C-alpha positions as CSV (number, residue, x, y, z in Angstrom):
1,M,85.0,98.7,180.6
2,V,84.6,100.2,177.1
3,S,86.6,97.4,175.5
4,L,84.4,94.8,177.2
5,Y,81.2,96.7,176.1
6,R,82.6,96.9,172.5
7,V,83.5,93.1,172.4
8,A,79.8,92.3,173.8
9,A,78.1,94.7,171.4
10,T,80.1,93.1,168.4
11,L,79.0,89.6,169.6
12,L,75.4,90.5,170.0
13,A,75.1,91.8,166.4
14,T,75.8,88.2,165.2
15,I,73.7,86.4,167.9
16,P,69.8,86.1,167.3
17,P,67.7,87.7,170.0
18,R,65.9,84.3,170.6
19,I,69.4,83.1,171.9
20,S,70.9,86.1,173.5
21,E,67.7,87.4,175.4
22,P,67.3,84.2,177.5
23,V,71.0,84.2,178.3
24,A,71.0,87.8,179.3
25,R,67.9,87.2,181.4
26,G,69.5,84.5,183.2
27,L,72.7,86.5,183.8
28,F,70.8,89.5,185.2
29,L,68.6,87.4,187.5
30,A,71.7,85.7,188.8
31,G,73.0,89.3,189.5
32,Y,69.8,89.9,191.4
33,H,70.5,87.1,193.8
34,L,74.3,87.7,194.0
35,W,74.3,91.4,194.5
36,P,72.4,92.0,197.7
37,A,73.0,95.6,198.1
38,K,71.4,96.4,194.6
39,R,68.7,93.9,195.4
40,R,67.7,95.8,198.7
41,I,67.5,98.9,196.8
42,I,65.2,97.6,194.0
43,E,63.1,96.0,196.7
44,A,63.0,99.0,199.0
45,N,61.6,101.0,195.9
46,A,59.2,98.3,194.9
47,V,57.8,98.4,198.6
48,H,56.8,102.0,198.1
49,V,55.3,101.5,194.6
50,L,53.2,98.4,195.7
51,G,52.3,99.6,199.2
52,L,53.3,96.2,200.5
53,P,55.9,95.2,203.3
54,R,59.3,94.0,202.5
55,G,59.4,90.4,202.1
56,H,55.9,90.2,200.4
57,P,56.2,87.8,197.5
58,D,54.8,90.5,195.1
59,V,57.8,92.9,196.0
60,S,60.3,90.1,195.1
61,R,58.5,89.3,192.0
62,M,58.5,93.0,190.9
63,A,62.1,93.3,191.7
64,R,63.0,90.2,189.5
65,G,60.8,91.4,186.8
66,I,62.7,94.9,186.9
67,Y,66.2,92.8,186.4
68,A,64.5,90.9,183.5
69,T,63.3,94.0,181.8
70,Y,66.5,95.7,182.2
71,S,68.5,92.9,180.5
72,R,66.1,93.3,177.5
73,F,66.9,97.0,177.5
74,A,70.6,96.5,177.8
75,L,70.7,94.1,175.0
76,E,68.7,96.4,172.7
77,L,71.0,99.5,173.6
78,M,74.0,97.4,172.8
79,R,72.6,96.2,169.4
80,L,71.5,99.5,168.1
81,P,74.9,100.8,166.8
82,S,74.9,97.8,164.5
83,L,71.5,98.4,163.1
84,P,70.3,100.9,160.5
85,P,70.1,104.5,161.9
86,D,66.3,104.5,161.4
87,E,65.9,101.5,164.0
88,P,64.2,103.6,166.7
89,R,61.7,104.9,164.3
90,R,60.9,101.3,163.4
91,L,60.7,100.3,167.0
92,M,58.4,103.2,168.0
93,R,54.6,103.1,167.1
94,S,54.3,106.7,165.7
95,V,50.5,106.5,165.7
96,G,47.7,107.0,168.1
97,E,46.4,109.8,170.3
98,D,49.5,110.3,172.3
99,H,51.7,110.6,169.3
100,E,49.2,113.0,167.7
101,R,49.3,115.2,171.1
102,F,53.1,115.2,171.0
103,V,53.4,116.3,167.4
104,A,50.6,118.9,167.9
105,L,52.4,120.3,171.0
106,W,55.6,120.6,169.0
107,Q,54.0,122.4,166.2
108,R,52.5,124.9,168.6
109,C,55.8,125.5,170.4
110,R,57.6,125.8,167.0
111,A,55.1,128.5,166.0
112,E,55.6,130.2,169.3
113,D,59.4,129.9,169.2
114,R,59.3,128.0,172.4
115,A,61.2,124.7,173.4
116,I,59.9,121.5,175.1
117,I,61.5,120.0,178.1
118,A,60.5,116.3,177.9
119,V,60.9,114.8,181.3
120,S,60.8,111.0,182.0
121,G,62.3,108.3,184.1
122,H,64.4,105.1,183.5
123,I,61.3,103.4,182.0
124,G,60.9,101.5,178.7
125,S,63.4,103.3,176.4
126,I,63.7,107.0,176.4
127,E,66.6,106.3,173.9
128,V,64.1,105.0,171.3
129,F,61.6,107.7,172.0
130,A,64.4,110.4,171.4
131,G,65.7,108.7,168.3
132,A,62.3,108.2,166.8
133,Y,61.2,111.8,167.1
134,A,64.5,113.1,166.0
135,Q,64.1,111.3,162.7
136,L,60.9,113.2,162.1
137,G,62.9,116.2,161.8
138,I,62.5,117.6,165.3
139,P,65.7,119.1,166.9
140,T,66.3,116.7,169.7
141,Y,68.8,117.0,172.6
142,G,69.3,115.1,175.7
143,L,70.8,116.1,179.1
144,A,73.2,113.5,180.5
145,D,75.9,113.0,183.2
146,D,79.1,112.3,181.5
147,S,81.3,112.1,184.7
148,A,80.9,108.3,185.5
149,F,82.3,106.5,182.5
150,P,83.4,109.2,180.0
151,E,84.6,106.8,177.3
152,L,81.4,104.8,177.3
153,F,79.5,108.0,177.2
154,E,81.2,109.2,174.2
155,L,80.6,105.7,172.5
156,L,76.9,105.9,173.1
157,N,76.8,109.4,171.9
158,R,78.1,108.4,168.6
159,S,75.1,105.8,168.3
160,R,72.8,108.6,169.4
161,A,74.2,111.2,166.8
162,R,73.3,108.5,164.1
163,W,69.7,109.1,164.9
164,G,69.9,112.9,165.0
165,V,70.1,113.2,168.9
166,T,72.5,115.5,170.5
167,I,73.7,115.0,174.0
168,I,74.6,117.8,176.3
169,P,76.8,117.1,179.3
170,W,74.9,118.4,182.4
171,R,77.6,120.8,183.4
172,R,77.4,122.9,180.1
173,L,74.6,125.1,181.4
174,R,75.3,127.8,178.9
175,E,74.6,125.4,175.9
176,V,71.5,124.1,177.8
177,Y,70.1,127.6,177.9
178,R,71.1,128.3,174.3
179,V,69.1,125.2,173.1
180,L,66.0,126.0,175.1
181,R,65.8,129.6,173.8
182,R,64.8,128.2,170.3
183,P,62.3,125.5,169.2
184,G,63.5,122.0,169.9
185,V,63.1,119.3,172.5
186,L,65.4,118.7,175.4
187,G,65.1,115.2,177.2
188,M,65.8,115.1,180.9
189,V,65.4,111.9,183.2
190,V,64.4,112.8,186.8
191,D,64.5,109.7,188.7
192,W,68.2,109.7,189.7
193,G,67.4,108.9,193.3
194,Y,66.6,110.6,196.5
195,R,68.7,113.7,197.3
196,A,67.9,115.8,200.5
197,E,68.7,119.0,198.7
198,D,66.1,118.5,195.9
199,L,62.5,119.6,196.0
200,P,60.1,117.8,198.3
201,V,57.4,115.9,196.5
202,R,54.9,113.1,197.2
203,L,55.5,110.1,195.1
204,F,53.1,107.1,195.7
205,G,51.9,109.0,198.7
206,E,55.1,109.4,200.5
207,W,57.7,112.1,200.8
208,T,60.8,112.1,198.7
209,T,62.5,114.6,196.4
210,L,62.9,115.4,192.7
211,P,65.4,117.8,191.1
212,A,64.2,121.4,190.6
213,G,66.2,121.6,187.3
214,P,63.2,121.1,184.8
215,A,61.0,123.6,186.5
216,V,64.0,126.3,186.9
217,L,64.8,125.9,183.2
218,A,61.2,126.3,182.1
219,A,60.8,129.4,184.2
220,R,63.9,131.0,182.9
221,T,63.6,130.1,179.2
222,G,59.7,130.0,178.7
223,A,59.8,126.4,177.6
224,V,57.0,124.0,178.4
225,I,57.6,120.9,180.5
226,L,56.1,117.8,178.9
227,P,56.2,114.3,180.8
228,V,56.6,111.5,178.4
229,V,57.5,107.7,178.4
230,A,58.1,105.0,175.8
231,R,56.4,102.0,177.1
232,R,57.5,98.5,175.8
233,D,54.8,96.3,174.4
234,A,54.8,92.5,174.3
235,D,55.9,92.3,170.7
236,G,59.1,94.4,171.4
237,H,57.8,97.7,170.0
238,Y,57.3,100.9,171.9
239,R,54.5,103.2,172.2
240,P,54.7,106.9,173.2
241,I,52.7,108.0,176.2
242,V,52.3,111.9,176.6
243,F,51.0,113.4,179.9
244,D,49.7,117.0,180.4
245,A,52.0,119.8,179.6
246,I,53.1,121.8,182.5
247,E,53.6,125.5,182.3
248,V,55.9,127.4,184.8
249,T,55.1,131.0,184.6
250,D,57.8,132.3,187.0
251,A,60.7,131.3,189.2
252,T,59.1,131.7,192.6
253,A,59.4,128.8,195.2
254,A,55.8,128.1,194.9
255,S,55.7,127.9,191.2
256,L,58.9,125.6,191.1
257,A,57.2,123.5,193.8
258,R,54.0,123.0,191.9
259,A,55.7,122.2,188.6
260,T,57.9,119.5,190.2
261,Q,55.1,118.0,192.0
262,A,53.1,117.8,188.7
263,I,56.3,116.1,187.3
264,A,56.1,113.5,190.3
265,D,52.6,112.8,189.6
266,A,53.2,112.1,186.1
267,L,56.3,110.0,186.8
268,E,53.9,108.1,189.4
269,R,51.5,107.3,186.6
270,M,54.4,106.2,184.3
271,I,55.7,103.6,186.8
272,A,52.3,102.4,188.1
273,E,51.1,101.3,184.6
274,A,54.0,98.7,184.3
275,P,56.3,98.9,187.4
276,E,58.5,95.9,186.1
277,Q,59.6,98.4,183.4
278,W,60.9,100.9,185.9
279,Y,64.8,100.2,186.2
280,T,66.3,102.7,188.5
281,F,68.9,101.3,190.7
282,K,69.2,104.1,193.2
283,P,67.1,104.6,196.5
284,M,64.1,106.8,195.4
285,W,62.8,107.6,198.9
286,P,64.7,108.6,202.2
287,A,65.4,105.7,204.4
288,H,65.0,107.3,207.9
289,E,61.9,108.9,209.4
290,T,63.8,111.9,210.4
291,E,64.5,112.7,206.7
292,V,60.7,112.1,206.0
293,A,59.8,114.6,208.7
294,A,62.2,117.2,207.4
295,L,60.7,116.9,204.0
296,A,57.2,117.2,205.3
297,S,58.3,120.4,207.2
298,R,60.0,122.0,204.4
299,A,56.8,121.5,202.3
300,A,54.6,122.9,205.0
301,Q,56.9,126.1,205.3
302,A,56.6,126.5,201.6
303,D,53.0,126.3,201.7
304,A,52.8,128.8,204.5
305,S,54.8,131.2,202.7
306,E,52.7,130.9,199.6
307,A,49.6,131.6,201.7
308,V,51.2,134.7,203.2
309,A,52.4,136.0,199.9
310,A,48.8,135.3,198.4
311,A,47.1,137.3,201.2
312,A,49.4,140.3,200.9
313,P,47.8,143.4,199.5
């Protein structure tokens, strides 16, 4: 796996994008047709985003667009190690209102001796976002899963380290807490797919779950949660999009639920603006009505408990 990745990355360093991008797009779209299991997952997610029935032409169009977008992202990620270390900063438009909001929040948190938990999804390029702001001198970290392909994980991390981004394996919780107790930015991707044990949220009007991790970490460390995304423009550059900061004042179930729903609301807006740039390849919603009913019941119980607590003298 890693050997093939190295060979492909070496070749891509010598092939102009005008040649490699159409080829990669064709290969990925072939994969869309030849890998029915993944195609069904992408189309099922598209059904929820678009609010259309499976089989509708727009559902298939969005799914194919996701594969085409992902081919561009994959090529870019493979090329980055052969490009100068400041390439993420060149690709990111570090201007505009959202950029200024991010920098202002960072300056405030630094003055308050607090960290930022930057939450995002598999949208655009969170790699470029992290690299660009790390090169502005902001201590930048990413939380990642190192268990699936550890050799590839280490290879990618060497590239990230060139930009000033430090990756923390998700199991090293002590290191995560250490990072969050001082000024810096910890990036977390939250759209890893539906898991019944996570917190119920409504996403595009339907019940699913998102991990409680960002809210729990914020409650325990005093960090502020900031939903962010790097949206790719037609010219190949990225622009930062920054949503409202989320404060988590305590670790009660009600506070964690509110914060996680706020993350879900921001994620929905990230996806809705350009759904073809959302490339998660895992089911984001439960497949069965019994699971949906269970999530709605859990949410209702949490609301009832909060109401009782609020009414108590």
